[in-house]
Wavefront OBJ file of the C-alpha trace (Angstrom):
o trace
v -87.035 38.136 84.032
v -86.422 34.493 83.477
v -85.972 33.193 80.118
v -85.371 29.883 78.611
v -86.591 27.913 81.368
v -89.626 27.153 83.757
v -89.949 28.993 87.009
v -89.456 29.044 89.975
v -86.531 27.039 90.329
v -84.136 26.066 93.256
v -80.706 26.751 93.488
v -78.906 24.145 91.407
v -80.886 24.639 88.379
v -80.821 28.453 88.626
v -76.976 28.227 88.383
v -77.389 25.937 85.374
v -79.873 28.242 83.634
v -78.155 31.379 84.808
v -81.404 32.443 86.411
v -80.694 36.132 87.221
v -84.148 36.272 89.052
v -83.391 33.756 91.487
v -80.309 35.532 92.643
v -82.018 39.021 92.762
v -84.703 37.882 94.957
v -82.293 35.922 97.108
v -80.030 38.893 97.837
v -83.586 41.182 98.222
v -84.856 38.778 100.646
v -81.504 38.540 102.731
v -81.221 42.376 102.968
v -84.693 42.549 104.402
v -84.328 39.707 106.801
v -84.629 40.719 110.401
v -82.158 38.615 111.821
v -79.561 41.172 110.433
v -81.274 44.005 111.903
v -80.738 46.167 108.932
v -79.931 46.330 105.255
v -76.475 47.686 106.404
v -75.726 44.760 108.435
v -76.794 42.369 105.854
v -74.406 44.092 103.582
v -71.489 43.966 105.720
v -72.081 39.915 106.074
v -72.161 39.678 101.983
v -69.449 41.843 101.786
v -67.134 39.986 104.395
v -68.068 36.518 102.530
v -66.965 38.216 99.224
v -63.711 39.471 100.470
v -62.918 36.075 102.056
v -63.007 34.810 98.362
v -60.466 37.056 97.189
v -62.727 40.115 95.832
v -62.333 43.593 96.722
v -58.382 43.353 97.349
v -55.413 42.345 95.475
v -54.926 38.822 95.773
v -51.215 39.444 96.086
v -50.237 37.589 92.837
v -46.446 37.636 91.843
v -47.107 39.414 88.511
v -46.781 43.197 88.755
v -49.901 45.617 88.311
v -52.438 43.729 89.832
v -55.842 45.604 90.224
v -57.790 45.095 93.363
v -61.535 45.448 91.901
v -64.067 46.891 94.259
v -66.928 45.285 96.586
v -69.000 48.085 98.037
v -69.830 48.326 101.696
v -72.671 49.989 103.708
v -70.943 53.229 103.701
v -70.855 53.531 100.151
v -74.819 53.105 99.839
v -75.464 55.431 103.200
v -73.516 58.181 101.487
v -75.222 57.700 97.812
v -78.691 57.430 99.365
v -78.327 58.999 102.522
v -78.925 56.254 104.777
v -82.358 55.249 103.118
v -81.823 52.367 100.936
v -82.545 48.614 100.702
v -82.073 45.476 98.902
v -84.179 46.518 95.953
v -82.142 49.500 95.613
v -78.587 47.690 95.262
v -80.067 44.443 93.504
v -78.043 44.276 90.844
v -74.933 43.384 92.923
v -76.717 39.942 93.037
v -75.564 39.075 89.526
v -72.012 40.938 89.815
v -73.229 44.104 88.418
v -73.732 47.649 89.766
v -70.986 48.789 91.906
v -69.194 45.461 91.825
v -65.914 45.247 90.122
v -63.740 42.036 89.694
v -60.629 41.182 87.532
v -60.466 38.156 85.207
v -57.751 36.837 87.533
v -60.323 37.040 90.899
v -62.906 35.350 88.498
v -60.308 32.604 87.625
v -59.489 32.374 91.347
v -63.092 31.918 92.270
v -63.700 28.915 89.796
v -60.424 27.539 91.562
v -62.018 28.148 95.052
v -65.230 26.435 94.042
v -63.189 23.698 92.630
v -61.438 23.114 96.073
v -64.734 23.402 97.883
v -63.713 26.585 99.718
v -60.006 27.473 99.638
v -57.463 29.081 97.113
v -53.673 29.273 97.120
v -52.626 32.666 96.107
v -52.207 32.741 92.141
v -48.688 32.900 91.044
v -46.821 32.313 88.063
v -43.401 31.210 89.761
v -43.549 27.493 90.607
v -39.843 26.961 91.973
v -36.975 28.799 92.906
v -33.696 27.387 92.606
v -31.776 26.744 95.952
v -34.729 28.360 97.792
v -38.150 27.523 98.963
v -40.985 29.266 97.509
v -42.738 32.150 99.669
v -45.373 30.903 101.928
v -47.539 33.072 100.531
v -47.894 30.957 97.278
v -48.271 27.364 98.976
v -50.501 27.934 101.768
v -54.124 27.448 101.610
v -56.607 30.224 102.172
v -59.921 29.134 103.387
v -62.821 31.142 102.864
v -65.544 32.176 105.435
v -68.180 29.823 103.627
v -68.831 26.363 104.751
v -67.707 23.289 102.410
v -71.310 22.195 101.842
v -72.533 25.211 100.084
v -69.735 24.911 97.716
v -70.722 21.426 96.997
v -74.193 22.743 95.763
v -72.610 25.317 93.501
v -70.395 22.444 91.889
v -73.521 20.649 91.341
v -74.915 23.608 89.816
v -72.034 24.118 87.438
v -71.854 20.483 86.507
v -75.510 20.616 85.617
v -75.008 24.042 83.320
v -72.695 21.336 81.090
v -74.677 18.079 81.268
v -78.151 19.859 81.044
v -79.745 17.336 83.430
v -81.864 20.093 85.108
v -83.445 21.027 81.886
v -81.931 23.876 79.917
v -77.952 24.414 80.325
v -75.888 27.472 79.098
v -72.815 25.512 78.851
v -74.076 22.382 77.049
v -75.408 23.995 73.877
v -72.181 25.930 73.624
v -69.903 23.019 73.552
v -68.470 22.375 77.348
v -68.660 18.805 77.247
v -65.261 16.998 77.002
v -65.649 13.029 76.384
v -64.403 11.324 79.774
v -63.899 14.405 81.485
v -66.629 16.012 84.160
v -66.306 19.953 83.306
v -68.164 22.382 85.627
v -68.932 25.758 84.116
v -70.922 29.121 84.499
v -71.517 31.598 81.693
v -71.513 35.371 82.024
v -72.788 38.060 79.809
v -71.040 41.519 81.116
v -73.076 44.337 80.299
v -71.387 47.180 78.167
v -72.412 50.446 76.672
v -71.831 48.834 73.146
v -71.709 45.089 72.703
v -71.814 42.907 75.641
v -68.811 40.929 76.533
v -68.670 37.303 76.559
v -67.566 35.331 79.733
v -67.173 31.972 81.336
v -65.494 30.430 84.319
v -64.870 26.705 84.752
v -62.974 23.942 86.282
v -62.153 20.302 85.630
v -62.283 17.324 86.347
v -65.348 17.872 88.781
v -63.875 15.808 91.702
v -60.121 16.028 91.100
v -60.058 19.402 89.501
v -56.398 20.083 87.837
v -57.147 23.269 85.897
v -59.570 26.336 86.754
v -60.162 28.907 84.015
v -61.662 32.321 83.322
v -62.427 33.548 79.761
v -63.676 37.115 78.589
v -63.981 37.945 74.994
v -64.504 41.539 74.362
v -67.874 42.693 72.451
v -68.447 38.774 72.337
v -72.051 38.795 73.455
v -73.527 36.044 75.384
v -71.122 34.141 77.590
v -72.310 30.778 75.606
v -71.331 32.324 72.298
v -67.716 32.613 72.715
v -66.504 32.442 76.467
v -67.693 28.661 76.599
v -66.199 27.114 73.349
v -62.976 28.977 73.906
v -62.819 27.893 77.387
v -63.728 24.094 76.714
v -61.019 24.273 73.908
v -58.277 25.565 76.450
v -59.259 22.944 79.179
v -59.235 20.203 76.694
v -55.753 21.147 75.379
v -54.433 21.428 79.068
v -55.798 18.129 80.013
v -55.245 15.812 77.257
v -52.095 17.557 75.687
v -53.838 18.115 72.440
v -57.114 18.445 70.784
v -59.310 16.086 69.235
v -59.779 16.244 65.572
v -63.248 17.451 66.003
v -61.902 20.247 68.493
v -59.379 21.271 65.883
v -62.080 21.854 63.789
v -63.749 23.756 66.091
v -60.798 25.969 67.078
v -59.954 26.505 63.252
v -63.773 27.646 62.834
v -63.649 29.809 66.057
v -60.345 31.498 64.971
v -61.884 32.840 61.719
v -64.914 34.092 62.952
v -65.238 37.991 63.080
v -66.962 39.809 65.879
v -68.904 43.139 64.497
v -68.736 45.968 66.877
v -70.539 48.901 64.893
v -69.076 49.035 61.634
v -66.007 47.847 62.728
v -64.611 43.928 62.951
v -63.025 42.736 65.651
l 1 2 3 4 5 6 7 8 9 10 11 12 13 14 15 16 17 18 19 20 21 22 23 24 25 26 27 28 29 30 31 32 33 34 35 36 37 38 39 40 41 42 43 44 45 46 47 48 49 50 51 52 53 54 55 56 57 58 59 60 61 62 63 64 65 66 67 68 69 70 71 72 73 74 75 76 77 78 79 80 81 82 83 84 85 86 87 88 89 90 91 92 93 94 95 96 97 98 99 100 101 102 103 104 105 106 107 108 109 110 111 112 113 114 115 116 117 118 119 120 121 122 123 124 125 126 127 128 129 130 131 132 133 134 135 136 137 138 139 140 141 142 143 144 145 146 147 148 149 150 151 152 153 154 155 156 157 158 159 160 161 162 163 164 165 166 167 168 169 170 171 172 173 174 175 176 177 178 179 180 181 182 183 184 185 186 187 188 189 190 191 192 193 194 195 196 197 198 199 200 201 202 203 204 205 206 207 208 209 210 211 212 213 214 215 216 217 218 219 220 221 222 223 224 225 226 227 228 229 230 231 232 233 234 235 236 237 238 239 240 241 242 243 244 245 246 247 248 249 250 251 252 253 254 255 256 257 258 259 260 261 262 263 264 265 266
């Protein structure tokens, strides 16, 4: 259910307020739309768009040990439910839960893709190779199957999450505002058998992006609790080369926090 804001909401404030209900209903209605013919066909369209954004397979980074994550296809659910399923059955994938698996690198890459309005370059560590050209894999743009105009709306929603112009904003209250920098962000709370994990993705500046980031804090709870302030501090350090006095104090306070996990301190 919705919390902390009025409803119903259109897309941009739904992003700003992290309205799970908006995205759950969106997927449910898509999978029941007659233009796709069946939930299987609708899921295939959804899956292909996800894959085009770098999910479900290895991105091809130059670091060893990369994981691929997982994006379910229609066969997965046909086998699990003997072909009898619909959008309500799999509704949790609309908010990145259920069978969906992604890596932190894929989430950082998603932030970069949104910042670029529909393309990314394969993430890599090596910037230059002496007396040779960097492999084209790490120089060429990889465009997604989604039109740029849709990314513009996502950018607007992620900016609203920081500014609070649509009302409640998940990033603003957590300190993602950097003076003179138009930060865009999105919080996340990864459900867990124990304490939830705190997550945040973002990029800055909004129109001429220089940094994209993904932050996960194990057992940190709400995304706004740890993910956002950590992400904001890292973006500020990268963009400005230093932290402001106020941010230095915040960094010191954050570094001294203790996360309680049962009877243990983390």
